[in-house]
C-alpha positions as CSV (number, residue, x, y, z in Angstrom):
1,X,49.6,77.8,129.2
2,X,49.3,78.5,125.3
3,X,46.4,79.2,123.1
4,X,47.5,75.9,121.2
5,X,46.7,73.4,124.1
6,X,43.5,75.8,124.5
7,X,41.9,75.8,121.2
8,X,40.8,71.5,121.1
9,X,38.7,72.5,123.6
10,X,37.8,75.9,122.1
11,X,36.7,74.3,118.8
12,X,35.0,71.6,120.7
13,X,32.5,73.7,122.4
14,X,31.7,75.5,119.0
15,X,31.3,72.3,117.4
16,X,28.5,71.6,120.3
17,X,26.9,74.7,120.2
18,X,26.9,74.4,116.3
19,X,25.6,70.9,116.6
20,X,22.4,71.8,118.5
21,X,20.6,74.6,116.8
22,X,18.2,75.5,118.7
23,X,20.4,75.8,122.1
24,X,22.4,78.7,119.2
25,X,19.5,80.4,118.6
26,X,18.9,80.6,121.9
27,X,22.0,82.0,123.0
28,X,21.9,84.4,120.1
29,X,18.5,85.6,119.3
30,X,16.7,85.3,123.4
31,X,18.8,88.1,124.5
32,X,17.2,90.1,121.2
33,X,13.9,89.2,121.4
34,X,13.7,89.3,125.6
35,X,14.4,93.0,125.1
36,X,11.9,93.5,122.7
37,X,8.9,92.4,125.2
38,X,10.3,93.8,128.2
39,X,10.6,96.8,126.7
40,X,7.7,96.9,125.4
41,X,5.5,95.6,128.4
42,X,7.8,97.5,131.3
43,X,6.6,100.9,131.0
44,X,6.2,103.5,134.0
45,X,4.7,106.2,131.9
46,X,0.9,106.2,132.7
47,X,-1.8,107.7,130.0
48,X,-4.7,107.5,129.1
49,X,-5.9,106.8,132.3
50,X,-9.9,106.4,132.3
51,X,-11.9,109.2,134.1
52,X,-15.8,110.2,134.8
53,X,-16.9,113.8,135.2
54,X,-19.8,114.2,137.7
55,X,-20.7,118.2,136.9
56,X,-23.1,119.0,139.6
57,X,-22.4,122.8,137.9
58,X,-23.1,122.3,134.6
59,X,-22.1,126.0,133.7
60,X,-19.4,127.4,131.0
61,X,-16.4,127.9,133.8
62,X,-16.5,124.2,134.5
63,X,-16.8,122.8,130.9
64,X,-13.9,124.8,131.2
65,X,-12.3,123.4,133.9
66,X,-12.7,119.9,132.3
67,X,-11.3,120.6,128.7
68,X,-8.3,120.6,130.5
69,X,-8.4,116.9,131.3
70,X,-9.9,116.2,128.0
71,X,-7.0,118.1,125.9
72,X,-4.4,115.8,127.3
73,X,-3.6,112.3,126.7
74,X,-3.1,111.7,130.3
75,X,-6.6,111.4,130.9
76,X,-9.4,109.8,128.9
77,X,-12.5,111.0,129.7
78,X,-15.6,108.3,129.5
79,X,-18.4,109.4,130.4
80,X,-20.1,112.1,132.4
81,X,-22.3,110.8,135.4
82,X,-25.2,112.5,137.7
83,X,-24.7,110.7,141.0
84,X,-22.2,109.2,143.2
85,X,-24.0,105.8,142.9
86,X,-22.9,105.9,139.5
87,X,-19.2,106.6,140.6
88,X,-18.8,104.0,142.6
89,X,-20.0,100.9,140.2
90,X,-17.6,102.4,137.7
91,X,-14.5,102.6,140.1
92,X,-15.4,99.4,141.5
93,X,-16.0,97.6,138.0
94,X,-12.6,99.0,137.0
95,X,-14.3,101.0,134.3
96,X,-13.0,104.1,135.6
97,X,-9.8,104.7,137.9
98,X,-10.5,108.4,138.4
99,X,-13.8,110.5,138.9
100,X,-13.7,114.2,139.0
101,X,-16.8,115.7,141.1
102,X,-16.8,119.4,140.1
103,X,-19.5,121.1,143.3
104,X,-22.8,123.5,142.5
105,X,-21.5,127.3,142.2
106,X,-18.4,126.8,140.9
107,X,-18.7,129.3,138.4
108,X,-20.4,131.6,140.3
109,X,-17.6,131.3,143.0
110,X,-15.1,131.6,140.8
111,X,-16.3,134.3,139.4
112,X,-16.4,136.2,142.9
113,X,-12.9,135.6,143.6
114,X,-13.5,132.8,146.0
115,X,-11.6,129.2,147.0
116,X,-13.8,126.1,145.3
117,X,-13.0,122.7,146.4
118,X,-13.1,120.3,143.5
119,X,-13.1,116.5,144.5
120,X,-10.6,113.9,143.2
121,X,-11.7,110.0,143.5
122,X,-9.0,107.7,142.7
123,X,-8.9,103.8,142.9
124,X,-6.2,102.7,144.3
125,X,-5.5,99.5,144.2
126,X,-3.0,100.4,141.6
127,X,-0.5,102.3,143.6
128,X,1.9,103.5,140.7
129,X,-1.3,104.1,138.7
130,X,-2.8,106.4,141.6
131,X,0.4,108.0,142.3
132,X,0.9,109.6,138.8
133,X,-2.9,110.4,138.5
134,X,-2.4,112.4,141.5
135,X,0.5,114.1,140.2
136,X,-1.3,114.4,137.1
137,X,-4.5,116.5,138.4
138,X,-2.6,118.3,140.8
139,X,-0.2,119.8,138.2
140,X,-3.6,120.6,135.9
141,X,-5.6,122.3,138.9
142,X,-2.3,124.1,139.7
143,X,-2.2,125.6,136.1
144,X,-5.5,126.3,135.9
145,X,-5.9,128.3,138.9
146,X,-2.4,130.2,137.9
147,X,-4.0,130.9,134.9
148,X,-7.3,132.4,137.1
149,X,-5.1,134.4,139.2
150,X,-3.5,135.9,136.3
151,X,-6.5,136.9,134.6
152,X,-8.0,138.6,137.6
153,X,-4.6,140.4,138.2
154,X,-4.8,142.0,135.0
155,X,-8.4,142.9,135.5
156,X,-6.9,144.9,138.8
157,X,-4.2,146.5,136.8
158,X,-1.6,144.7,138.4
159,X,0.6,142.1,137.8
160,X,1.0,138.7,139.5
161,X,4.2,137.8,141.9
162,X,5.4,135.0,141.6
163,X,8.3,134.7,144.3
164,X,10.0,131.8,142.7
165,X,10.0,131.3,139.2
166,X,10.7,127.5,139.2
167,X,12.4,126.6,135.4
168,X,13.4,122.7,135.7
169,X,16.0,121.3,133.2
170,X,16.0,117.9,132.9
171,X,19.4,116.3,131.8
172,X,20.1,112.7,129.8
173,X,16.4,112.0,129.7
174,X,14.8,115.3,128.9
175,X,11.1,113.6,127.9
176,X,11.7,111.2,131.0
177,X,11.2,108.7,128.8
178,X,10.9,105.0,130.4
179,X,12.4,102.8,127.3
180,X,15.9,105.0,127.8
181,X,15.5,104.3,131.5
182,X,14.8,100.4,130.9
183,X,17.1,99.6,128.2
184,X,20.6,99.8,129.6
185,X,18.8,97.8,132.6
186,X,17.6,94.9,130.1
187,X,21.1,94.2,129.1
188,X,22.7,93.3,131.6
189,X,19.7,91.4,133.0
190,X,19.5,89.6,130.0
191,X,23.5,88.9,129.3
192,X,23.8,87.6,133.8
193,X,21.2,85.1,132.7
194,X,22.3,84.1,128.9
195,X,25.9,83.2,130.5
196,X,25.0,82.1,134.0
197,X,22.7,79.6,132.4
198,X,24.8,78.6,128.9
199,X,28.1,77.9,130.9
200,X,26.1,76.0,134.1
201,X,24.8,73.7,131.4
202,X,27.8,72.6,129.4
203,X,29.7,71.6,132.1
204,X,27.1,69.6,133.5
205,X,26.2,68.3,129.8
206,X,29.8,67.2,130.2
207,X,28.7,65.3,134.0
208,X,26.4,63.6,132.5
209,X,27.9,62.0,129.5
210,X,31.0,61.3,131.1
211,X,33.3,63.1,129.1
212,X,34.3,65.6,131.8
213,X,36.3,63.0,133.9
214,X,38.3,62.2,130.8
215,X,39.4,66.0,130.7
216,X,40.2,66.2,134.0
217,X,42.5,63.8,133.6
218,X,44.1,64.6,130.3
219,X,47.6,66.6,130.9
220,X,45.4,70.0,130.5
221,X,45.3,71.9,133.6
222,X,41.7,72.9,135.0
223,X,42.1,76.8,134.4
224,X,42.6,75.7,130.8
225,X,39.2,74.1,130.6
226,X,38.0,76.1,131.9
227,X,39.3,79.0,129.5
228,X,38.5,76.7,127.1
229,X,35.2,76.1,128.1
230,X,34.0,79.9,128.5
231,X,35.7,81.2,125.4
232,X,32.7,79.9,122.7
233,X,30.4,81.1,125.4
234,X,32.3,84.5,125.8
235,X,32.0,85.0,122.3
236,X,28.1,83.7,121.3
237,X,27.3,86.5,124.4
238,X,29.4,89.4,123.0
239,X,27.4,89.0,120.2
240,X,24.2,88.6,122.2
241,X,24.9,92.0,123.2
242,X,25.2,93.8,119.8
243,X,22.0,92.5,118.6
244,X,20.6,93.9,122.2
245,X,22.1,96.9,121.4
246,X,21.0,97.2,118.0
247,X,17.1,96.3,119.0
248,X,17.0,99.0,121.7
249,X,18.7,101.7,119.3
250,X,16.0,100.4,116.2
251,X,12.7,99.6,118.0
252,X,13.4,102.3,121.1
253,X,15.6,104.9,119.7
254,X,18.4,104.4,122.9
255,X,21.9,105.0,121.5
256,X,25.0,104.8,123.1
257,X,26.5,108.5,123.5
258,X,29.4,107.3,125.3
259,X,32.4,105.0,124.3
260,X,31.6,102.0,122.9
261,X,35.0,100.7,123.9
262,X,34.6,101.5,127.9
263,X,31.1,99.8,127.5
264,X,32.7,96.8,126.3
265,X,34.7,96.6,128.9
266,X,32.4,96.6,130.9
267,X,30.5,94.3,129.2
268,X,33.7,91.7,128.9
269,X,34.4,92.2,132.6
270,X,30.5,91.4,133.7
271,X,30.4,88.3,131.3
272,X,33.7,86.7,132.7
273,X,31.9,87.6,135.9
274,X,28.8,85.4,134.8
275,X,30.5,82.4,132.9
276,X,32.4,82.0,136.7
277,X,29.1,82.0,138.4
278,X,27.2,79.4,136.1
279,X,31.3,77.6,136.4
280,X,30.6,77.5,140.0
281,X,27.1,76.2,140.1
282,X,28.1,73.2,137.8
283,X,30.6,72.2,140.1
284,X,27.8,71.8,142.9
285,X,25.5,69.8,140.3
286,X,24.7,66.6,138.9
287,X,22.1,67.2,136.0
288,X,20.7,70.1,134.0
289,X,17.2,70.3,134.6
290,X,19.3,71.6,138.7
291,X,21.9,73.6,137.0
292,X,19.0,75.2,135.2
293,X,17.1,75.9,138.0
294,X,20.2,77.3,140.2
295,X,21.0,79.5,137.6
296,X,17.8,80.6,137.1
297,X,17.1,81.9,140.5
298,X,20.8,82.6,141.5
299,X,21.0,85.2,138.2
300,X,17.4,86.6,137.2
301,X,16.1,87.5,141.0
302,X,19.2,89.2,141.6
303,X,19.5,90.7,138.7
304,X,15.8,91.8,138.7
305,X,15.7,92.4,142.4
306,X,18.4,94.1,143.9
307,X,20.7,95.5,140.9
308,X,18.4,98.7,140.5
309,X,17.1,97.9,137.6
310,X,13.1,98.3,138.7
311,X,13.6,99.3,142.2
312,X,15.7,102.1,143.8
313,X,18.5,100.1,146.0
314,X,18.6,102.9,148.5
315,X,14.9,102.8,149.5
316,X,15.0,98.9,150.1
317,X,15.9,98.1,153.6
318,X,19.7,98.4,154.8
319,X,20.3,94.1,155.1
320,X,18.9,94.0,151.2
321,X,21.1,97.5,150.5
322,X,24.1,95.2,151.7
323,X,23.1,92.2,150.1
324,X,23.0,94.0,146.6
325,X,26.5,94.5,146.9
326,X,27.2,90.5,146.4
327,X,25.3,91.5,142.6
328,X,27.4,92.3,140.0
329,X,24.4,93.7,137.9
330,X,24.2,96.0,140.2
331,X,27.4,97.7,139.2
332,X,27.6,96.8,135.8
333,X,24.0,99.0,135.4
334,X,26.2,102.2,136.6
335,X,28.5,101.3,134.3
336,X,25.8,100.7,131.4
337,X,23.8,104.1,131.9
338,X,26.5,106.5,132.6
339,X,27.6,105.3,128.9
340,X,24.6,105.0,127.0
341,X,22.5,107.4,128.9
342,X,25.0,110.1,130.2
343,X,27.5,109.4,127.7
344,X,30.5,110.0,130.4
345,X,33.9,108.4,130.8
346,X,35.6,105.6,132.9
347,X,36.4,108.7,135.5
348,X,32.8,108.0,136.6
349,X,32.5,104.4,136.8
350,X,35.9,103.1,137.4
351,X,35.2,102.1,141.2
352,X,32.3,99.6,139.6
353,X,34.9,98.2,137.2
354,X,36.9,97.0,139.7
355,X,34.1,95.6,141.7
356,X,32.9,93.4,138.6
357,X,36.3,92.4,138.0
358,X,37.0,91.4,142.2
359,X,33.6,89.3,141.4
360,X,34.8,87.6,138.2
361,X,38.6,86.8,140.0
362,X,36.2,85.0,142.9
363,X,34.0,83.5,140.9
364,X,36.7,82.1,138.5
365,X,39.6,81.4,141.6
366,X,36.5,79.2,143.7
367,X,35.5,77.4,140.3
368,X,39.1,76.2,139.4
369,X,39.3,75.4,143.5
370,X,36.3,73.0,143.1
371,X,37.2,71.1,140.2
372,X,40.5,70.6,140.8
373,X,39.7,69.2,144.0
374,X,37.7,66.7,142.0
375,X,40.1,65.8,139.8
376,X,42.4,64.8,142.4
């Protein structure tokens, strides 16, 4: 096997791709476009929660308590109400997601050093928003309560006793930006779809035109045909990965903290596995429509649901955790997040590279065997 024997197939693939300008545009620009759309649309940061206030006390102390919610970007106090009936109407219509009810005697009880209860009503139809809202409210109320306790102790000439001084320090993503968590995952998600779909359609297109049989009866070996047909799409996918990384850096400030070399080692192995999967799909389908559907479902769903891209794998049932081990995107996410976000070296993810390499070898081997059987 020499490059001289494979070169004609590579040139042929490039000519076919170049003649199909729409497919070439999709292969190069679609990944970058998808990361822009998904990067802005997939955002777990909950801000500007529409809030209504039912202040039954109407005192300076209650107004000071309300200011803790109006002076933050997490809550938008849209209006004040005078009854529970209005609260029910606003929550039912979705005009408010949270209602804060301040009871009568709020100020007098605080000044007297007594405990006082504040009612928080939250629309739980969106579990993610409700959970975040509860967390934000808890922090604000705890901070407000701590400030009052500090003032009370100071008026008594005593210092407040804090048993544990909690000072958390967040590594790698101090501002807890959703983009810095999702964009690396999107890289694997997008490249997997592009690699699988492009390769599966390429081989099936040859079948529909009747040229695949001519190639199989030529002096070329099956492995040479496979390499020749995948090199073009591998190079295009690598160029697309550059666009994706640039889009992530320019739009979301997601820079590569680690080694570019090791990042592209992971990308290369990952893409070879995806191209092998696309070849395997092409051997079991007879037309481009079926190949496209199989490629989308076999790459999109596992990469999105079973890779840890959005949903933590440890939270899944044991059966799904086991199934996720055949998803290369799961291992690629560890590599890409380790390099881009943490900036660590191969000692932290070498085993993930091995798993992806095993997947790539298996896919290429099975595809070669199936094509060889068809040729014979």
